[in-house]
C-alpha positions in Angstrom: 33.0 102.3 172.2 31.0 103.3 175.3 28.7 106.0 175.8 31.4 108.8 174.9 30.9 108.3 171.6 28.4 110.4 170.3 30.2 113.3 172.0 33.0 113.3 169.6 31.0 112.8 166.2 30.5 116.7 166.0 34.2 117.0 166.5 35.2 114.2 163.7 33.7 116.0 161.3 36.5 118.3 160.6 38.5 115.5 160.1 39.6 113.6 157.2 41.7 112.6 154.7 43.5 116.2 155.1 45.0 115.3 158.4 42.6 116.6 161.4 41.4 114.3 164.3 38.6 113.8 166.2 38.3 114.6 170.1 38.8 110.8 171.0 41.6 110.4 169.3 40.6 107.3 167.8 38.1 107.5 165.4 38.3 110.1 162.6 40.0 110.0 159.2 39.0 110.2 155.8 35.3 108.7 157.6 33.6 109.7 160.4 31.5 107.1 162.6 27.7 107.6 162.8 26.1 105.9 166.0 22.9 105.5 164.1 22.2 102.2 162.7 21.3 102.3 159.1 19.9 100.1 158.9 17.0 72.1 144.4 18.4 70.3 143.2 16.7 68.9 140.0 16.0 65.5 139.0 17.5 66.3 135.5 20.2 69.0 135.3 19.7 71.7 132.8 22.2 72.7 130.4 24.6 74.7 132.4 25.6 78.7 131.0 28.5 80.8 132.3 27.7 82.7 134.6 29.0 86.5 135.2 32.0 87.0 138.0 29.6 88.8 140.4 27.2 85.4 140.6 30.0 83.3 141.3 31.2 85.6 143.8 27.9 85.7 145.9 27.3 81.9 145.2 30.7 81.5 147.2 30.5 83.8 149.8 26.2 82.3 150.6 28.0 79.1 150.4 29.6 80.8 153.7 27.9 80.4 157.3 28.5 84.0 158.6 30.3 84.1 161.8 30.3 87.5 162.4 27.7 90.7 162.6 28.4 94.5 162.7 27.3 95.8 166.3 24.4 98.1 166.1 26.7 101.6 165.9 28.5 99.9 162.7 31.9 100.1 164.1 32.3 96.8 165.9 32.2 93.4 164.5 31.0 90.7 167.0 30.6 86.9 166.7 27.1 85.2 165.7 28.6 82.0 167.2 29.7 82.4 171.1 33.1 82.1 170.7 35.6 83.7 172.6 38.1 84.1 169.8 39.7 87.2 169.7 39.2 88.9 166.5 39.9 92.4 165.1 39.4 94.1 161.2 41.8 95.6 159.1 40.0 98.0 157.1 41.8 100.3 154.5 40.6 103.3 152.9 41.5 105.5 149.4 42.5 102.7 147.5 43.6 101.8 145.1 45.6 105.0 145.8 49.3 104.7 145.5 50.3 102.6 148.1 47.0 100.0 148.6 48.5 97.0 146.2 51.6 96.5 148.5 49.5 96.7 151.3 47.4 93.7 149.5 50.9 92.2 149.1 52.2 92.5 152.5 48.8 91.1 154.2 48.2 88.3 151.7 51.9 87.4 152.3 51.0 87.4 156.3 47.4 85.1 155.5 45.4 88.1 156.4 42.3 89.4 155.4 41.0 93.3 155.1 38.3 95.5 153.4 39.6 97.9 150.6 37.4 100.6 150.4 37.7 102.4 146.9 37.6 106.0 146.1 36.4 106.7 142.3 38.6 109.1 141.4 41.6 106.8 141.8 40.5 104.5 139.2 40.9 106.7 136.6 43.6 105.3 134.8 44.8 102.0 133.4 46.8 101.5 135.8 44.4 102.2 138.9 42.7 99.9 137.4 44.9 96.9 137.5 45.7 97.8 140.7 42.2 97.5 142.0 42.0 94.1 140.2 45.3 92.2 141.7 43.8 93.4 145.0 40.2 91.7 144.3 42.3 88.9 142.7 43.8 88.1 145.7 40.9 87.3 147.4 40.1 90.7 149.3 36.7 92.4 149.9 36.1 95.7 148.3 34.1 98.8 149.7 32.7 101.8 148.4 33.9 105.0 149.7 32.3 107.2 147.4 33.4 108.3 143.7 34.7 111.3 144.4 34.9 111.5 148.6 32.3 114.3 149.1 30.7 114.9 152.3 27.2 113.3 152.0 25.3 115.7 154.2 26.1 118.7 152.0 25.5 117.5 148.8 21.4 116.8 147.3 19.9 113.4 147.3 20.4 113.0 143.6 24.2 113.7 144.0 24.6 111.4 147.0 23.1 108.6 144.6 25.3 109.1 141.8 28.2 109.4 144.3 27.7 105.8 145.4 25.9 104.2 142.6 28.2 105.5 140.3 31.4 104.0 141.9 29.5 100.6 142.5 29.1 100.5 138.6 32.9 101.4 137.9 34.1 98.9 140.1 31.8 96.2 138.7 33.0 97.3 135.4 36.8 96.7 136.7 36.3 93.5 138.3 33.2 92.0 138.0 31.6 92.6 141.3 29.9 95.3 143.0 31.0 96.3 146.9 29.5 94.4 149.4 30.1 97.3 152.2 29.9 101.2 152.2 32.0 103.6 154.1 30.7 107.2 154.1 33.6 109.9 153.7 33.3 111.6 157.3 31.1 109.1 158.3 28.7 111.3 157.5 25.8 109.5 156.5 22.2 110.8 155.4 18.9 109.2 155.9 19.1 108.9 151.6 22.4 107.3 151.8 21.5 104.8 153.9 18.5 104.0 151.9 21.0 103.9 148.9 23.6 102.0 150.5 20.7 99.1 151.7 19.3 99.3 148.0 22.6 98.1 146.4 22.9 95.8 149.1 25.9 97.1 150.9 26.8 96.9 154.7 26.9 100.8 156.0 30.4 100.3 157.9 32.5 102.9 160.2 35.5 101.8 162.6 36.7 101.6 166.2 39.5 103.5 166.3 42.5 104.6 163.3 45.4 106.8 164.0 47.5 107.3 160.8 46.1 110.7 159.8 47.7 112.7 162.6 51.0 114.0 162.5 52.3 112.0 166.0 52.2 109.0 164.5 52.9 109.2 160.4 56.0 107.3 161.2 55.8 103.3 160.9 57.3 103.0 164.3 54.8 105.7 166.0 51.7 104.1 164.3 52.5 100.7 164.7 53.0 101.3 168.2 50.0 103.2 168.9 48.0 100.6 166.8 48.9 97.8 169.0 48.7 99.4 172.3 45.2 101.4 171.8 42.5 101.8 174.8 40.1 101.0 172.1 41.4 97.9 171.1 38.8 95.5 171.9 37.6 92.1 170.7 35.8 93.2 167.6 37.7 95.9 167.1 37.7 97.6 163.2 40.9 99.0 162.6 40.9 101.8 160.2 44.0 102.5 158.0 44.9 104.4 154.8 46.7 103.9 151.6 49.4 106.0 153.6 53.4 105.3 152.8 53.8 105.0 156.6 50.9 103.1 157.0 52.3 100.3 154.5 55.2 100.5 155.9 54.0 99.6 159.6 51.6 97.2 158.3 53.8 93.9 158.9 54.5 95.9 162.4 50.6 96.3 163.1 49.8 92.3 162.2 52.6 90.2 164.0 52.0 93.1 167.6 48.2 92.1 167.3 49.0 88.3 166.6 51.1 88.4 170.2 48.1 89.7 172.0 46.1 86.8 171.0 43.9 88.3 167.7 43.2 87.3 165.0 41.9 89.0 161.8 38.5 88.2 160.9 37.7 87.6 157.1 35.2 89.9 155.6 33.3 87.3 153.4 32.0 86.0 156.9 30.4 89.2 158.1 27.0 88.6 157.5 25.7 91.4 155.0 22.0 92.3 154.0 20.5 91.3 150.8 19.6 93.1 147.7 
């Protein structure tokens, strides 16, 4: 993204899951980007006790040396090792609604990692809980997209906290670990929402581009083409997609098209995240 990003944010406020679009035709959907930075061994080994799923998951992540970090605007990834390998990051919002599980299965078959950003109102039934469990069990990172998808700038601080923390609690109740990433609805954060996300140990994340909310890209072929040929496709691009039927049907073509252009897909567990 270049210097024109801030001009786009005001127009982007109208965009969300309902399908309006941002003026740059790329950074929009149910989240709108913000350019602000959020943000021993013992001689005698004691008897081991059973650890929680969250402790085990955190330890597994900590054992991995971070390969990426988010850029200052939180909309793209940068390599920490100086490698010139071309990477992109796949993120999927509005999970686990109707198509997220199948999207996870497609990505898993292709050997591609992604972040699934979850809304609490898609975790109301046992079936929805099972979808989230299966996505997590396949090794996909889970992100917080708030409980009921409210604009953080339009609700009081206590409600902002409830939207964020209650979803973390709900996700942990289902899969045993809290989300490591936070994406605000419409990308509209407040200083307070950023503070709560940081307190919860989450990395604030926006995106580089996405198109699947725009009417002209609501077919698999048109969506795959624009995701692969977008002028905003650069090394480190954070690709925003949604739980949509046409996106699910385009997903394999998007992955293979990007691979044909020399891009590999970042593992979210290798992104540097803040300590709680």
